[in-house]
Structures are given as structure tokens and as C-alpha cells.
C-alpha positions in Angstrom: 0.0 0.0 0.0 1.2 3.5 -0.9 0.3 6.2 1.6 -0.9 8.5 -1.2 -3.7 5.9 -1.9 -4.4 5.2 1.8 -7.5 6.8 3.4 -5.4 8.5 6.0 -6.7 11.8 7.5 -3.7 12.6 9.7 -3.8 15.7 11.9 -0.8 18.0 12.6 -1.7 18.5 16.3 -3.4 16.6 19.0 -7.1 17.4 19.1 -8.1 19.5 22.1 -11.0 17.3 23.1 -8.8 14.2 23.6 -7.5 13.9 27.2 -5.5 10.7 27.2 -2.8 9.5 24.8 -4.7 6.7 23.1 -7.6 9.0 22.3 -5.2 11.7 21.0 -3.1 9.3 18.9 -6.1 7.4 17.4 -7.7 10.7 16.2 -4.4 12.2 15.1 -3.2 9.4 12.9 -6.7 8.8 11.5 -7.5 5.4 13.1 -11.0 6.5 14.1 -13.4 9.4 13.6 -16.1 10.3 16.2 -19.6 9.9 14.9 -21.4 11.0 18.1 -20.6 10.9 21.9 -18.9 7.6 22.6 -19.5 6.2 19.1 -16.7 6.0 16.4 -16.2 5.1 12.8 -13.2 2.9 12.4 -11.0 4.0 9.5 -8.7 1.7 7.5 -5.6 2.0 9.7 -7.5 1.5 13.0 -9.7 -1.2 11.6 -6.7 -3.2 10.4 -5.2 -3.2 13.9 -8.6 -4.1 15.5 -9.1 -7.0 13.1 -5.6 -8.4 13.9 -6.5 -8.3 17.6 -9.8 -10.0 16.9 -7.9 -12.7 15.0 -5.6 -13.4 18.0 -8.6 -13.6 20.3 -10.4 -16.0 17.9 -7.4 -18.3 17.5 -6.9 -18.6 21.3 -10.6 -19.3 21.8 -10.5 -22.0 19.1 -7.4 -23.6 20.7 -9.4 -24.4 23.9 -12.3 -25.9 21.9 -14.7 -22.9 22.0 -17.0 -22.8 19.0 -17.8 -19.5 17.3 -21.3 -18.4 16.5 -22.8 -14.9 15.9 -25.7 -13.5 17.9 -27.6 -10.4 16.9 -27.1 -6.9 18.3 -30.9 -6.5 18.9 -32.5 -8.7 21.5 -36.1 -9.3 22.7 -36.9 -7.8 26.1 -38.8 -11.0 27.0 -35.8 -13.2 27.8 -34.4 -10.4 30.0 -37.7 -10.2 31.9 -37.6 -14.0 32.3 -34.1 -13.8 33.9 -35.1 -10.9 36.1 -32.5 -8.5 34.8 -34.6 -6.3 32.5 -35.5 -3.7 35.2 -32.3 -4.3 37.2 -29.8 -3.5 34.5 -30.2 0.3 34.7 -30.1 3.2 32.2 -27.0 1.8 30.4 -29.4 -0.5 28.5 -30.7 1.1 25.3 -34.4 0.1 25.2 -36.3 0.4 22.0 -39.7 -0.6 20.5 -40.3 -1.9 17.1 -43.3 -1.0 14.8 -45.4 -3.8 16.4 -44.8 -2.2 19.8 -42.6 -5.1 20.9 -40.0 -4.2 23.5 -36.5 -4.7 22.2 -33.0 -3.7 23.4 -29.6 -3.2 21.9 -27.6 -5.9 23.7 -25.2 -4.8 26.4 -24.3 -8.5 27.0 -25.6 -11.9 26.0 -26.1 -14.2 28.9 -29.9 -14.4 28.4 -29.8 -14.9 24.6 -27.1 -17.6 24.7 -29.0 -19.4 27.4 -32.2 -19.3 25.3 -30.2 -20.7 22.4 -28.8 -23.5 24.6 -32.1 -24.4 26.2 -33.9 -24.8 22.9 -31.1 -27.0 21.4 -29.4 -29.1 24.1 -31.5 -31.6 26.1 -29.1 -34.3 27.4 -26.1 -34.3 29.7 -24.4 -36.3 27.0 -24.0 -33.1 24.9 -22.0 -31.4 27.7 -19.7 -29.6 28.1 -20.3 -26.8 25.6 -18.3 -23.7 25.0 -19.6 -21.0 22.7 -18.4 -17.5 21.8 -19.0 -14.7 19.4 -17.4 -11.4 18.5 -20.0 -8.7 18.1 -20.8 -5.0 18.7 -22.3 -4.1 22.1 -24.0 -0.9 23.2 -24.0 0.5 26.8 -25.4 4.0 27.2 -22.6 5.4 29.4 -23.7 8.5 31.3 -20.3 10.2 30.5 -18.6 8.4 27.6 -14.9 9.6 27.6 -11.4 8.6 26.7 -12.2 7.6 23.2 -12.5 3.9 22.7 -11.5 3.2 26.3 -15.0 4.1 27.5 -17.3 4.4 24.6 -20.9 3.6 24.2 -20.5 1.2 21.2 -17.7 -1.3 21.3 -16.6 -4.6 19.8 -16.4 -7.5 22.3 -15.7 -11.2 22.4 -18.0 -12.9 24.8 -17.9 -16.6 25.5 -20.2 -18.8 27.5 -19.6 -22.3 29.0 -22.2 -24.9 29.9 -21.3 -27.8 32.3 -23.0 -30.5 34.3 -21.2 -30.0 37.6 -19.5 -27.2 39.5 -16.2 -29.1 39.2 -16.6 -29.3 35.4 -17.5 -25.7 35.3 -14.4 -24.6 37.2 -12.3 -26.6 34.8 -13.9 -24.6 31.9 -13.3 -21.4 33.8 -9.6 -22.4 34.2 -9.3 -23.1 30.5 -10.5 -19.5 29.7 -8.2 -18.2 32.4 -5.2 -19.7 30.5 -6.5 -18.7 27.1 -6.8 -15.1 28.3 -3.2 -15.1 29.6 -1.9 -16.4 26.3 -4.1 -14.0 24.3 -2.6 -11.0 26.0 0.9 -12.4 25.9 0.7 -12.6 22.1 0.0 -8.8 22.2 3.1 -8.3 24.3 0.9 -7.3 27.3 1.6 -8.5 30.8 -1.9 -9.0 32.1 -2.4 -9.7 35.8 -5.4 -11.8 36.8 -7.0 -10.2 39.8 -9.9 -11.4 42.0 -12.8 -9.0 41.3 -16.4 -8.3 42.1 -19.0 -9.8 39.8 -21.2 -6.7 39.4 -24.4 -7.0 37.4 -23.3 -10.2 35.8 -23.6 -12.1 39.1 -21.9 -15.1 40.6 -19.3 -15.7 43.2 -16.1 -16.3 41.2 -14.6 -13.6 39.0 -11.2 -12.4 37.7 -10.3 -9.2 35.9 -7.3 -9.2 33.6 -5.5 -5.9 34.1 -2.5 -4.3 32.3 -0.3 -1.7 33.9 -0.9 1.9 32.6 -0.7 5.3 34.3 -4.1 6.3 32.8 -5.9 3.3 34.1 -9.2 3.7 35.9 -8.5 1.0 38.5 -5.9 1.3 41.3 -4.2 -2.1 41.7 -2.3 -3.7 44.5 -0.1 -6.7 43.7 2.9 -8.8 44.5 5.6 -8.2 41.9 6.5 -11.9 41.8 3.3 -12.7 40.0 5.1 -11.5 36.8 7.5 -14.4 37.2 4.9 -17.0 36.4 5.2 -18.3 32.8 2.1 -19.3 30.9 4.0 -21.7 28.7 4.5 -23.9 31.8 0.7 -24.8 31.6 -1.5 -26.8 29.3 -5.2 -27.8 29.1 -4.8 -30.9 31.3 -7.0 -30.6 34.4 -4.1 -30.9 36.9 -2.0 -28.4 35.0 -4.9 -25.9 35.0 -5.3 -26.4 38.8 -1.6 -25.8 39.3 -1.8 -22.6 37.2 -4.6 -21.2 39.3 -2.8 -22.2 42.5 0.4 -20.5 41.3 -1.4 -17.2 40.5 -3.7 -17.3 43.6 -0.8 -17.5 46.0 0.3 -14.0 45.1 -1.7 -11.0 46.2 -3.3 -9.2 43.3 -6.5 -7.1 43.6 -8.2 -4.0 42.3 -9.1 -1.2 44.8 -12.7 -2.6 45.3 -11.2 -5.7 47.0 -8.1 -4.0 48.5 -7.5 -4.5 52.3 -4.5 -2.7 53.6 -3.8 -5.1 56.5 -3.9 -8.1 54.2 -1.7 -6.5 51.6 1.0 -5.5 54.1 0.8 -8.9 55.9 1.0 -11.0 52.7 3.5 -9.0 50.6 6.9 -7.8 51.7 7.4 -4.1 51.1 10.1 -4.9 48.5 7.6 -6.9 46.4 4.7 -4.5 46.8 3.3 -3.0 43.5 0.8 -0.1 43.8 -0.1 1.5 40.5 -2.9 1.9 38.1 -4.2 -0.5 35.5 -6.6 -1.0 32.6 -9.1 -3.9 32.6 -8.8 -5.7 29.2 -10.8 -8.9 30.1 -13.2 -10.2 32.7 -14.3 -13.7 33.4 -17.2 -14.9 35.6 -18.5 -18.2 37.0 -22.2 -17.9 38.1 -23.5 -21.5 38.3 -27.2 -21.6 37.6 -28.0 -17.8 38.0 -29.3 -17.7 34.4 -30.0 -21.4 33.6 -32.4 -21.8 36.6 -34.8 -18.9 35.8 -34.5 -19.5 32.1 -35.0 -23.3 32.6 -31.9 -24.3 30.7 -32.0 -27.9 31.9 -30.6 -31.2 30.7 -31.8 -34.8 31.4 -29.6 -37.1 33.5 -29.3 -40.8 32.8 -32.2 -41.6 35.2 -34.5 -38.9 33.7 -33.9 -36.3 36.3 -33.6 -32.7 35.0 -30.8 -30.4 36.3 -29.9 -26.8 35.6 -26.6 -26.5 33.8 -23.7 -24.6 35.3 -22.6 -21.5 33.4 -19.7 -19.1 33.0 -19.3 -15.9 31.0 -16.0 -14.5 29.6 -15.4 -11.1 28.0 -12.6 -9.4 26.2 -13.0 -5.8 24.9 -11.5 -6.0 21.4 -11.9 -2.4 20.4 -10.9 -1.3 23.9 -7.6 -3.3 23.5 -6.6 -1.0 20.7 -6.6 1.9 23.1 -5.1 -0.1 25.9 -2.1 -1.1 23.8 -1.5 2.5 23.0 -1.7 3.5 26.7 0.8 0.7 27.6 3.3 1.3 24.8 3.1 4.9 23.5 5.9 6.9 25.1 7.9 10.1 24.2 5.8 10.5 21.0 6.8 7.0 19.8 4.4 4.2 19.3 5.5 0.6 18.5 2.8 -1.9 17.7 3.6 -5.5 18.5 4.4 -7.2 15.1 1.2 -9.4 15.3 -1.2 -6.4 15.6 0.8 -3.8 13.6 -1.2 -2.5 10.6 1.8 -3.3 8.4 4.9 -5.3 9.0 7.3 -2.6 7.6 7.3 0.9 6.2 9.6 2.3 3.5 10.5 5.9 3.8 12.2 7.2 0.7 13.6 10.7 0.3 11.9 12.0 -2.9 13.1 14.7 -5.2 10.8 16.1 -7.8 13.3 15.8 -10.7 15.0 12.5 -9.6 13.0 9.3 -9.6 15.9 7.1 -8.6 14.7 6.6 -5.0 11.1 5.8 -6.1 12.4 3.2 -8.6 14.5 1.7 -5.8 11.5 1.7 -3.5 9.3 0.0 -6.0 11.9 -2.9 -6.4 12.1 -3.3 -2.6 8.3 -3.2 -2.3 7.9 -5.9 -4.8 10.5 -8.1 -3.1 8.9 -7.7 0.3 5.3 -8.4 -0.9 6.5 -11.4 -2.8 7.6 -12.8 0.5 4.1 -12.1 2.1 5.4 -9.1 4.0 2.8 -6.3 4.4 4.3 -3.0 3.4 3.3 0.7 3.6 5.3 3.1 1.4 5.4 6.8 2.2 5.5 8.2 -1.4 4.8 11.8 -0.3 7.2 14.6 -0.9 7.7 15.4 2.8 11.3 15.5 4.0 12.8 12.5 5.7 12.7 13.9 9.2 9.0 14.7 8.9 8.3 11.2 7.6 10.2 9.6 10.4 8.3 11.7 13.0 5.0 10.7 11.3 5.8 7.0 11.3 7.0 7.2 15.0 3.3 8.0 15.6 1.8 5.4 13.3 3.9 2.8 15.1 4.8 0.3 12.3 7.7 -1.6 14.1 10.1 -1.9 11.1 11.4 0.8 8.7 13.6 1.0 5.6 14.9 4.5 5.1 16.1 5.5 1.6 18.1 8.7 1.7 20.9 10.0 -0.5 21.9 7.6 -3.2 24.6 5.1 -2.2 26.3 2.6 -4.5 25.6 -0.4 -2.2 23.2 -3.3 -1.9 22.7 -2.6 1.8 19.7 -0.7 3.0 19.2 1.5 6.1 17.0 -0.6 8.3 15.6 0.6 11.6 13.4 -0.8 14.3 11.2 2.0 15.5 12.9 2.4 18.9 16.4 1.3 18.0 19.4 2.5 16.1 19.7 2.1 12.3 21.8 -0.7 10.8 22.8 -1.5 7.2 21.3 -4.8 6.0 20.6 -6.5 2.7 17.0 -7.0 1.6 17.4 -10.7 2.2 18.5 -10.2 5.8 15.5 -7.8 6.4 13.1 -10.4 5.0 14.7 -13.1 7.1 14.4 -10.9 10.2 10.7 -10.0 9.7 9.8 -13.6 8.9 11.5 -14.8 12.0 9.6 -12.2 14.1 6.3 -13.3 12.6 7.0 -17.1 12.9 8.1 -16.8 16.5 4.7 -15.7 17.6 
């Protein structure tokens, strides 16, 4: 892709309405455009990043045996009345009426709808366990939407739901999701801490938030630094391995401010290991037993004919929110560096262009063809800006690898630069090998 052809409405300065760096950067480099309060259009650059995050989430869900479906954004109010949540959810729920005067709503979450789908389809314990997920837009009518995609009204979310016969089976499903979430965030180069959390309007008595460290986070967090020493690659989907994983994480103190107890923190964590900072929630998992299956009569028949309510869990990841969270975690000193797996492009070519000399453009075209032939996604800055302006611009865009083509040199070596490191001279073959190695190591 050439930048002259890219729909790329870049701004020279940070917009005044944006207060945090993710909101500023996303508007400035043309990733999103506000449509109305808390609602955004996703432009090509931002959408490409969000789709890559979505793909990581999907792959990790598939690895644990979750099956993808797609539920609608509009739901009937009847199933919410049946569960007892219709009047309890509050003004965040957007309630609407169709032309037949039927009460509808724009789904803020999907516990009721997935339970209705399950109860009409699964009748026997022999069909359990089941793990279903979808990736869909949600709407919650926030009183004060702010911080761009970090707290918007419309957002893209992965939500998964598990159905099990017993509490023991259900906790195993919960632990699988717990591990999948850790691996998901690791692929994005985020260190996410699982923290015991309140269940809120979802309900239940077992819940964890996954929180990444960021100065602009809404939650204050209190943790034992040693929790970062646990390696996710040490665990697999075997039941005993999952139990060990949970035990390893649970032995270290890690809570958000709503569960913080000063005496417990000081008693359980040496001062040298105490971490007190702010964080951003990027995922939340819940186990709530029969909270929804019982009122909605999601039952299965046992071998003797007895009917029992299935045990359920709910698991969410804010995909659009993760775009902003990654920026909050990684944008420093006016430099953004996207992890290779979510970067909009693998590499950028920044040639110095003279109006009367097409040598650099011809050289750029040859490099571009060689890279694309090797399945490397390239963005070329074919504008007439000077090199320093291009480098400054691409430090904001955040593509992790760059080839800079300046004054002509009689050499086959190219000036290659990782966005936060010093330049080095490499052949095109070496650059291709390096990028392929980065992508294959994921």
C-alpha cells in the first residue's frame, strides 16, 4: 500500500477534546473518527489493527475448543424479563420498541440470549460440556462516555459462555478460559495480571479481571511483583496443569481497589515486592453457576431422567478497547511501536523523494515488490515530505520496522531501523529473514 492511496486523514496536532494519549493518537493518525458521543467510525488504519487483535482472540478461543457463533445486536426484552434483569440493569441499557410495539433492546451483553439458544437446542447431559463464543458489537449507554474507545458507548467485544453439568466441570472450563486469556494478552506483548474481582451486574461468586499496567488506568491495583515471574508456557489444558496454574497465581496478592485490604496487603506482601499502581481492565471472566440457567429453565436430562440446571460461566474481552489499551501501555515520548502481530503493516519504506529525480522511487518499487513477494505487508510513504517529517510521522503510526532510503549510495545494503532502536545496514534478504523470524516466533 502507498500512503498516497491510503485513506489516512492525519492531523498535525493533538485534538483538544482528547485527554488521554490513546484518544489523542487514534484521532491524530486517522484510526477513528467520532460519529457522536462515545461512538466512532473505524477508519482503515484503526480497523486493520482491531481486526488483527480480533484474530488473535479468535485463535486462542479455538485452541481451547470454544465454538464460534454470531448472535444479533438487537434482542427481545422478553428473555431479559424472564431472567429478572430487564428492570435491574439500569439506564445503560438502550431500550427500543419496534413497529409492532414489541419491547426490544440493543444488547449490552448476551447471557440471556445464549441461554435461550442453549435451552432450545441441548436436552441431554451427553452433549455437555459446551463452550460457545461470538465477536459482536455491544452498546451501553454510558452516562459520561470519555477517553475515546476506552470508555465508549458502542464497542466490539468477544464474549464466551460455557455450559457444564457440575461445579467441578464448570471450574475446569473457567480455568481453560483463564489460561486462554493469559496467552491472548501475551501474544500482544501485554503483561496482564489476573485479579480477583467483584462480579457486578453479571452475578456469581467467582470472577477475575485481567489488568494491564498503565498510568491512565481507571483502577488502582495492589499486587505482589512476583506474579510476573509465572510463565504461561508452563501450563496446558490438562486438568491438573490448570489447577496448578490457578494455585500459582492465587498464592500472590493481586486485587483492584474494590477488593483491597491494607492489612492483608501488608501482611502477605513484603514491602520490596509491593506494587501499587494503576491499570486498565482488558478482560473479565465470571462463573455464576445456575444464576441464568435456573430462571430460564436451561436444563438437561440425566441418565435416570432427572432434570438439572446447567452450570454456566461468562467470559469477555474488549477487542476495540484493547486498541486503546495497547497505546496506553506502549506509547511513550511520542513514539508508538505496535507488536508485530497487531501492527497495521509489517514494515514501512520511507524514501527521500526529489521532484526531478525518480531514482529513490524506482529503488523503493523494487524493494516493495520483493517484500510483498515474501508475504510481508508494506506501507510506502510516497509523499514529498522531507525524511525527518516522515520519520516523525511514522513514529506516531507505530509500524515496528522501517527501511529509510536517503541519499543515493552505491551499495546493496539498506538502512533498516526498528522504530525504537538505532539504524543498521542490512541486505534486503536479511531484512526479509528478520521479519519472517519475528512473525514465525509468535
